[in-house]
mmCIF file of the C-alpha atoms, coordinates in Angstrom:
data_MODEL
# 
_entry.id   MODEL 
# 
loop_
_atom_site.group_PDB 
_atom_site.id 
_atom_site.type_symbol 
_atom_site.label_atom_id 
_atom_site.label_alt_id 
_atom_site.label_comp_id 
_atom_site.label_asym_id 
_atom_site.label_entity_id 
_atom_site.label_seq_id 
_atom_site.pdbx_PDB_ins_code 
_atom_site.Cartn_x 
_atom_site.Cartn_y 
_atom_site.Cartn_z 
_atom_site.occupancy 
_atom_site.B_iso_or_equiv 
_atom_site.pdbx_formal_charge 
_atom_site.auth_seq_id 
_atom_site.auth_comp_id 
_atom_site.auth_asym_id 
_atom_site.auth_atom_id 
_atom_site.pdbx_PDB_model_num 
ATOM 1  C CA . MET A 1 1  ? -0.774  16.786 13.697 1.00 0.00 ? 1  MET A CA 1 
ATOM 2  C CA . GLN A 1 2  ? 1.136   14.640 11.241 1.00 0.00 ? 2  GLN A CA 1 
ATOM 3  C CA . ASN A 1 3  ? -0.300  14.247 7.763  1.00 0.00 ? 3  ASN A CA 1 
ATOM 4  C CA . ARG A 1 4  ? -0.232  10.451 7.900  1.00 0.00 ? 4  ARG A CA 1 
ATOM 5  C CA . ASN A 1 5  ? -2.543  10.391 10.927 1.00 0.00 ? 5  ASN A CA 1 
ATOM 6  C CA . ARG A 1 6  ? -4.792  13.272 9.930  1.00 0.00 ? 6  ARG A CA 1 
ATOM 7  C CA . THR A 1 7  ? -7.479  11.181 8.226  1.00 0.00 ? 7  THR A CA 1 
ATOM 8  C CA . GLN A 1 8  ? -7.561  8.684  11.082 1.00 0.00 ? 8  GLN A CA 1 
ATOM 9  C CA . TRP A 1 9  ? -8.008  11.409 13.692 1.00 0.00 ? 9  TRP A CA 1 
ATOM 10 C CA . LEU A 1 10 ? -10.687 13.122 11.595 1.00 0.00 ? 10 LEU A CA 1 
ATOM 11 C CA . ALA A 1 11 ? -12.537 9.810  11.295 1.00 0.00 ? 11 ALA A CA 1 
ATOM 12 C CA . ILE A 1 12 ? -12.333 9.268  15.058 1.00 0.00 ? 12 ILE A CA 1 
ATOM 13 C CA . GLY A 1 13 ? -13.566 12.808 15.729 1.00 0.00 ? 13 GLY A CA 1 
ATOM 14 C CA . ASP A 1 14 ? -16.444 12.360 13.283 1.00 0.00 ? 14 ASP A CA 1 
ATOM 15 C CA . PHE A 1 15 ? -17.439 9.066  14.909 1.00 0.00 ? 15 PHE A CA 1 
ATOM 16 C CA . LEU A 1 16 ? -17.409 10.551 18.415 1.00 0.00 ? 16 LEU A CA 1 
ATOM 17 C CA . ALA A 1 17 ? -19.406 13.611 17.348 1.00 0.00 ? 17 ALA A CA 1 
ATOM 18 C CA . ARG A 1 18 ? -22.066 11.449 15.661 1.00 0.00 ? 18 ARG A CA 1 
ATOM 19 C CA . GLN A 1 19 ? -22.228 9.114  18.646 1.00 0.00 ? 19 GLN A CA 1 
ATOM 20 C CA . ASN A 1 20 ? -22.715 12.060 21.002 1.00 0.00 ? 20 ASN A CA 1 
ATOM 21 C CA . LEU A 1 21 ? -25.415 13.569 18.772 1.00 0.00 ? 21 LEU A CA 1 
ATOM 22 C CA . ARG A 1 22 ? -27.241 10.222 18.620 1.00 0.00 ? 22 ARG A CA 1 
ATOM 23 C CA . GLN A 1 23 ? -27.190 9.926  22.415 1.00 0.00 ? 23 GLN A CA 1 
ATOM 24 C CA . VAL A 1 24 ? -28.417 13.504 22.899 1.00 0.00 ? 24 VAL A CA 1 
ATOM 25 C CA . LEU A 1 25 ? -31.292 13.032 20.439 1.00 0.00 ? 25 LEU A CA 1 
ATOM 26 C CA . GLN A 1 26 ? -32.303 9.735  22.064 1.00 0.00 ? 26 GLN A CA 1 
ATOM 27 C CA . GLU A 1 27 ? -32.314 11.326 25.514 1.00 0.00 ? 27 GLU A CA 1 
ATOM 28 C CA . ARG A 1 28 ? -34.403 14.257 24.262 1.00 0.00 ? 28 ARG A CA 1 
ATOM 29 C CA . ALA A 1 29 ? -36.910 11.859 22.711 1.00 0.00 ? 29 ALA A CA 1 
ATOM 30 C CA . ARG A 1 30 ? -37.105 9.820  25.937 1.00 0.00 ? 30 ARG A CA 1 
ATOM 31 C CA . SER A 1 31 ? -37.610 12.891 28.112 1.00 0.00 ? 31 SER A CA 1 
ATOM 32 C CA . ALA A 1 32 ? -40.227 14.314 25.735 1.00 0.00 ? 32 ALA A CA 1 
ATOM 33 C CA . ALA A 1 33 ? -42.093 11.006 25.735 1.00 0.00 ? 33 ALA A CA 1 
ATOM 34 C CA . ALA A 1 34 ? -41.949 10.823 29.518 1.00 0.00 ? 34 ALA A CA 1 
ATOM 35 C CA . GLN A 1 35 ? -43.197 14.385 29.798 1.00 0.00 ? 35 GLN A CA 1 
ATOM 36 C CA . ALA A 1 36 ? -46.058 13.664 27.379 1.00 0.00 ? 36 ALA A CA 1 
ATOM 37 C CA . LEU A 1 37 ? -47.080 10.635 29.422 1.00 0.00 ? 37 LEU A CA 1 
ATOM 38 C CA . ALA A 1 38 ? -46.867 12.621 32.653 1.00 0.00 ? 38 ALA A CA 1 
ATOM 39 C CA . CYS A 1 39 ? -49.160 15.268 31.170 1.00 0.00 ? 39 CYS A CA 1 
ATOM 40 C CA . GLY A 1 40 ? -51.693 12.620 30.233 1.00 0.00 ? 40 GLY A CA 1 
ATOM 41 C CA . SER A 1 41 ? -51.292 13.060 26.503 1.00 0.00 ? 41 SER A CA 1 
ATOM 42 C CA . GLY A 1 42 ? -50.118 9.577  25.616 1.00 0.00 ? 42 GLY A CA 1 
ATOM 43 C CA . ALA A 1 43 ? -51.719 9.765  22.176 1.00 0.00 ? 43 ALA A CA 1 
ATOM 44 C CA . GLN A 1 44 ? -49.540 12.744 21.301 1.00 0.00 ? 44 GLN A CA 1 
ATOM 45 C CA . GLY A 1 45 ? -46.442 10.940 22.536 1.00 0.00 ? 45 GLY A CA 1 
ATOM 46 C CA . ALA A 1 46 ? -46.415 8.777  19.423 1.00 0.00 ? 46 ALA A CA 1 
ATOM 47 C CA . GLN A 1 47 ? -46.205 11.889 17.253 1.00 0.00 ? 47 GLN A CA 1 
ATOM 48 C CA . LEU A 1 48 ? -43.083 13.368 18.873 1.00 0.00 ? 48 LEU A CA 1 
ATOM 49 C CA . SER A 1 49 ? -40.367 14.666 16.602 1.00 0.00 ? 49 SER A CA 1 
ATOM 50 C CA . THR A 1 50 ? -36.684 14.406 17.404 1.00 0.00 ? 50 THR A CA 1 
ATOM 51 C CA . LEU A 1 51 ? -35.935 17.579 15.445 1.00 0.00 ? 51 LEU A CA 1 
ATOM 52 C CA . PRO A 1 52 ? -34.521 20.331 17.624 1.00 0.00 ? 52 PRO A CA 1 
ATOM 53 C CA . VAL A 1 53 ? -36.515 23.517 17.969 1.00 0.00 ? 53 VAL A CA 1 
ATOM 54 C CA . GLY A 1 54 ? -35.045 25.927 15.480 1.00 0.00 ? 54 GLY A CA 1 
ATOM 55 C CA . ASN A 1 55 ? -35.043 27.149 11.937 1.00 0.00 ? 55 ASN A CA 1 
ATOM 56 C CA . HIS A 1 56 ? -35.435 24.000 9.873  1.00 0.00 ? 56 HIS A CA 1 
ATOM 57 C CA . GLY A 1 57 ? -38.297 25.033 7.632  1.00 0.00 ? 57 GLY A CA 1 
ATOM 58 C CA . GLU A 1 58 ? -41.324 24.326 9.747  1.00 0.00 ? 58 GLU A CA 1 
ATOM 59 C CA . ILE A 1 59 ? -42.884 25.521 12.973 1.00 0.00 ? 59 ILE A CA 1 
ATOM 60 C CA . VAL A 1 60 ? -42.613 22.692 15.508 1.00 0.00 ? 60 VAL A CA 1 
ATOM 61 C CA . ALA A 1 61 ? -42.691 24.510 18.832 1.00 0.00 ? 61 ALA A CA 1 
ATOM 62 C CA . LYS A 1 62 ? -45.949 26.416 18.988 1.00 0.00 ? 62 LYS A CA 1 
ATOM 63 C CA . GLY A 1 63 ? -46.714 27.184 22.596 1.00 0.00 ? 63 GLY A CA 1 
ATOM 64 C CA . VAL A 1 64 ? -43.413 25.789 23.897 1.00 0.00 ? 64 VAL A CA 1 
ATOM 65 C CA . SER A 1 65 ? -41.600 28.147 26.226 1.00 0.00 ? 65 SER A CA 1 
ATOM 66 C CA . ALA A 1 66 ? -37.817 28.210 26.150 1.00 0.00 ? 66 ALA A CA 1 
# 
């Protein structure tokens, strides 16, 4: 990669990665909301978090099987 184009390619890569992450998080939120509605827990659907299950300082997946 040539030095003069390096920053441009890094910016493009950053943009595409963020766009992909945004789409993945939106799809997860939509599927979680649809699942909550299908289970009859529409009131809980408004409290859904888009944080992935993992080590981010709080327990968000009690009772969720992987």
